[in-house]
Biopython code that builds the backbone (N, CA, C, O; Angstrom):
import numpy as np
from Bio.PDB.StructureBuilder import StructureBuilder

atoms = [
    (1, "MET", "N", (7.709, -6.509, 8.925)),
    (1, "MET", "CA", (6.419, -6.579, 8.235)),
    (1, "MET", "C", (5.454, -5.499, 8.720)),
    (1, "MET", "O", (4.443, -5.225, 8.075)),
    (2, "ALA", "N", (5.771, -4.893, 9.853)),
    (2, "ALA", "CA", (4.901, -3.843, 10.393)),
    (2, "ALA", "C", (4.743, -2.710, 9.384)),
    (2, "ALA", "O", (3.662, -2.141, 9.234)),
    (3, "VAL", "N", (5.834, -2.394, 8.698)),
    (3, "VAL", "CA", (5.784, -1.328, 7.689)),
    (3, "VAL", "C", (4.871, -1.733, 6.543)),
    (3, "VAL", "O", (4.108, -0.916, 6.027)),
    (4, "GLY", "N", (4.952, -2.977, 6.153)),
    (4, "GLY", "CA", (4.113, -3.477, 5.067)),
    (4, "GLY", "C", (2.635, -3.412, 5.427)),
    (4, "GLY", "O", (1.798, -3.051, 4.599)),
    (5, "VAL", "N", (2.323, -3.767, 6.673)),
    (5, "VAL", "CA", (0.929, -3.721, 7.129)),
    (5, "VAL", "C", (0.427, -2.291, 7.145)),
    (5, "VAL", "O", (-0.688, -2.014, 6.704)),
    (6, "THR", "N", (1.250, -1.378, 7.654)),
    (6, "THR", "CA", (0.876, 0.039, 7.699)),
    (6, "THR", "C", (0.694, 0.580, 6.294)),
    (6, "THR", "O", (-0.256, 1.310, 6.011)),
    (7, "LEU", "N", (1.616, 0.212, 5.419)),
    (7, "LEU", "CA", (1.546, 0.656, 4.027)),
    (7, "LEU", "C", (0.289, 0.105, 3.363)),
    (7, "LEU", "O", (-0.411, 0.815, 2.640)),
    (8, "TYR", "N", (0.016, -1.166, 3.620)),
    (8, "TYR", "CA", (-1.174, -1.808, 3.049)),
    (8, "TYR", "C", (-2.438, -1.074, 3.474)),
    (8, "TYR", "O", (-3.307, -0.794, 2.649)),
    (9, "LYS", "N", (-2.537, -0.764, 4.758)),
    (9, "LYS", "CA", (-3.708, -0.051, 5.274)),
    (9, "LYS", "C", (-3.779, 1.352, 4.692)),
    (9, "LYS", "O", (-4.862, 1.842, 4.370)),
    (10, "ALA", "N", (-2.629, 1.996, 4.557)),
    (10, "ALA", "CA", (-2.586, 3.365, 4.039)),
    (10, "ALA", "C", (-3.044, 3.414, 2.582)),
    (10, "ALA", "O", (-3.701, 4.364, 2.157)),
    (11, "VAL", "N", (-2.689, 2.384, 1.830)),
    (11, "VAL", "CA", (-3.038, 2.353, 0.404)),
    (11, "VAL", "C", (-4.476, 1.887, 0.199)),
    (11, "VAL", "O", (-5.218, 2.472, -0.590)),
    (12, "VAL", "N", (-4.861, 0.842, 0.905)),
    (12, "VAL", "CA", (-6.173, 0.228, 0.703)),
    (12, "VAL", "C", (-7.278, 0.943, 1.477)),
    (12, "VAL", "O", (-8.418, 1.007, 1.018)),
    (13, "GLY", "N", (-6.945, 1.472, 2.635)),
    (13, "GLY", "CA", (-7.934, 2.091, 3.510)),
    (13, "GLY", "C", (-8.875, 3.056, 2.812)),
    (13, "GLY", "O", (-10.085, 2.830, 2.814)),
    (14, "PRO", "N", (-8.360, 4.129, 2.211)),
    (14, "PRO", "CA", (-9.219, 5.140, 1.595)),
    (14, "PRO", "C", (-9.803, 4.707, 0.248)),
    (14, "PRO", "O", (-10.585, 5.442, -0.355)),
    (15, "LEU", "N", (-9.427, 3.526, -0.218)),
    (15, "LEU", "CA", (-9.899, 3.062, -1.530)),
    (15, "LEU", "C", (-10.669, 1.757, -1.386)),
    (15, "LEU", "O", (-10.982, 1.328, -0.275)),
    (16, "SER", "N", (-10.968, 1.140, -2.500)),
    (16, "SER", "CA", (-11.703, -0.123, -2.485)),
    (16, "SER", "C", (-10.770, -1.287, -2.170)),
    (16, "SER", "O", (-9.766, -1.489, -2.852)),
    (17, "LEU", "N", (-11.106, -2.044, -1.140)),
    (17, "LEU", "CA", (-10.269, -3.167, -0.717)),
    (17, "LEU", "C", (-10.103, -4.190, -1.838)),
    (17, "LEU", "O", (-8.981, -4.587, -2.153)),
    (18, "GLN", "N", (-11.189, -4.609, -2.430)),
    (18, "GLN", "CA", (-11.133, -5.641, -3.466)),
    (18, "GLN", "C", (-10.391, -5.150, -4.705)),
    (18, "GLN", "O", (-9.657, -5.914, -5.332)),
    (19, "HIS", "N", (-10.577, -3.896, -5.057)),
    (19, "HIS", "CA", (-9.972, -3.359, -6.281)),
    (19, "HIS", "C", (-8.476, -3.183, -6.126)),
    (19, "HIS", "O", (-7.719, -3.439, -7.062)),
    (20, "ASN", "N", (-8.041, -2.748, -4.948)),
    (20, "ASN", "CA", (-6.635, -2.411, -4.753)),
    (20, "ASN", "C", (-5.792, -3.557, -4.200)),
    (20, "ASN", "O", (-4.565, -3.460, -4.157)),
    (21, "PHE", "N", (-6.441, -4.643, -3.777)),
    (21, "PHE", "CA", (-5.690, -5.759, -3.216)),
    (21, "PHE", "C", (-4.662, -6.274, -4.214)),
    (21, "PHE", "O", (-3.512, -6.529, -3.854)),
    (22, "GLN", "N", (-5.078, -6.427, -5.470)),
    (22, "GLN", "CA", (-4.189, -6.955, -6.503)),
    (22, "GLN", "C", (-3.161, -5.918, -6.939)),
    (22, "GLN", "O", (-2.113, -6.267, -7.484)),
    (23, "ILE", "N", (-3.462, -4.639, -6.698)),
    (23, "ILE", "CA", (-2.556, -3.569, -7.124)),
    (23, "ILE", "C", (-1.480, -3.314, -6.067)),
    (23, "ILE", "O", (-0.331, -3.021, -6.397)),
    (24, "THR", "N", (-1.867, -3.430, -4.793)),
    (24, "THR", "CA", (-0.955, -3.104, -3.696)),
    (24, "THR", "C", (0.239, -4.058, -3.638)),
    (24, "THR", "O", (1.374, -3.621, -3.449)),
    (25, "ILE", "N", (-0.013, -5.343, -3.799)),
    (25, "ILE", "CA", (1.046, -6.342, -3.643)),
    (25, "ILE", "C", (2.211, -6.123, -4.614)),
    (25, "ILE", "O", (3.348, -6.012, -4.156)),
    (26, "PRO", "N", (1.985, -6.056, -5.936)),
    (26, "PRO", "CA", (3.104, -5.881, -6.865)),
    (26, "PRO", "C", (3.713, -4.486, -6.814)),
    (26, "PRO", "O", (4.821, -4.281, -7.310)),
    (27, "ASN", "N", (3.008, -3.522, -6.221)),
    (27, "ASN", "CA", (3.496, -2.149, -6.186)),
    (27, "ASN", "C", (4.093, -1.766, -4.834)),
    (27, "ASN", "O", (4.319, -0.585, -4.571)),
    (28, "LEU", "N", (4.348, -2.754, -3.975)),
    (28, "LEU", "CA", (4.906, -2.457, -2.653)),
    (28, "LEU", "C", (6.192, -1.639, -2.718)),
    (28, "LEU", "O", (6.314, -0.663, -1.977)),
    (29, "PRO", "N", (7.168, -1.993, -3.577)),
    (29, "PRO", "CA", (8.400, -1.198, -3.645)),
    (29, "PRO", "C", (8.126, 0.257, -4.011)),
    (29, "PRO", "O", (8.654, 1.167, -3.372)),
    (30, "GLY", "N", (7.313, 0.480, -5.023)),
    (30, "GLY", "CA", (6.995, 1.840, -5.449)),
    (30, "GLY", "C", (6.199, 2.571, -4.391)),
    (30, "GLY", "O", (6.414, 3.759, -4.152)),
    (31, "ALA", "N", (5.275, 1.860, -3.756)),
    (31, "ALA", "CA", (4.448, 2.468, -2.724)),
    (31, "ALA", "C", (5.299, 2.835, -1.515)),
    (31, "ALA", "O", (5.043, 3.844, -0.859)),
    (32, "SER", "N", (6.307, 2.026, -1.218)),
    (32, "SER", "CA", (7.197, 2.327, -0.100)),
    (32, "SER", "C", (7.936, 3.630, -0.357)),
    (32, "SER", "O", (8.104, 4.444, 0.550)),
    (33, "GLY", "N", (8.373, 3.823, -1.584)),
    (33, "GLY", "CA", (9.046, 5.068, -1.952)),
    (33, "GLY", "C", (8.103, 6.245, -1.852)),
    (33, "GLY", "O", (8.492, 7.336, -1.435)),
    (34, "TYR", "N", (6.850, 6.016, -2.240)),
    (34, "TYR", "CA", (5.838, 7.070, -2.161)),
    (34, "TYR", "C", (5.579, 7.440, -0.708)),
    (34, "TYR", "O", (5.500, 8.618, -0.362)),
    (35, "LEU", "N", (5.448, 6.424, 0.138)),
    (35, "LEU", "CA", (5.185, 6.649, 1.556)),
    (35, "LEU", "C", (6.351, 7.386, 2.201)),
    (35, "LEU", "O", (6.154, 8.256, 3.049)),
    (36, "GLY", "N", (7.575, 7.030, 1.789)),
    (36, "GLY", "CA", (8.760, 7.664, 2.347)),
    (36, "GLY", "C", (8.916, 9.106, 1.904)),
    (36, "GLY", "O", (9.595, 9.893, 2.564)),
    (37, "SER", "N", (8.287, 9.460, 0.781)),
    (37, "SER", "CA", (8.429, 10.814, 0.245)),
    (37, "SER", "C", (7.412, 11.776, 0.846)),
    (37, "SER", "O", (7.498, 12.985, 0.635)),
    (38, "ILE", "N", (6.450, 11.243, 1.594)),
    (38, "ILE", "CA", (5.415, 12.091, 2.190)),
    (38, "ILE", "C", (6.010, 12.920, 3.325)),
    (38, "ILE", "O", (5.300, 13.702, 3.957)),
]
sb = StructureBuilder()
sb.init_structure("model")
sb.init_model(0)
sb.init_chain("A")
sb.init_seg("    ")
for serial, (resi, resn, name, xyz) in enumerate(atoms, 1):
    if name == "N":
        sb.init_residue(resn, " ", resi, " ")
    sb.init_atom(name, np.array(xyz, "f"), 0.0, 1.0, " ", f" {name:<3s}", serial, name[0])
structure = sb.get_structure()
């Protein structure tokens, strides 16, 4: 889950917490691929 927490912070941190909370959860698989491609 450490990766998920890091990913969550990476996605939500620079953006709006309330706005992206609902977006981050269903997009975890895609976001993981994005994070891995950096």
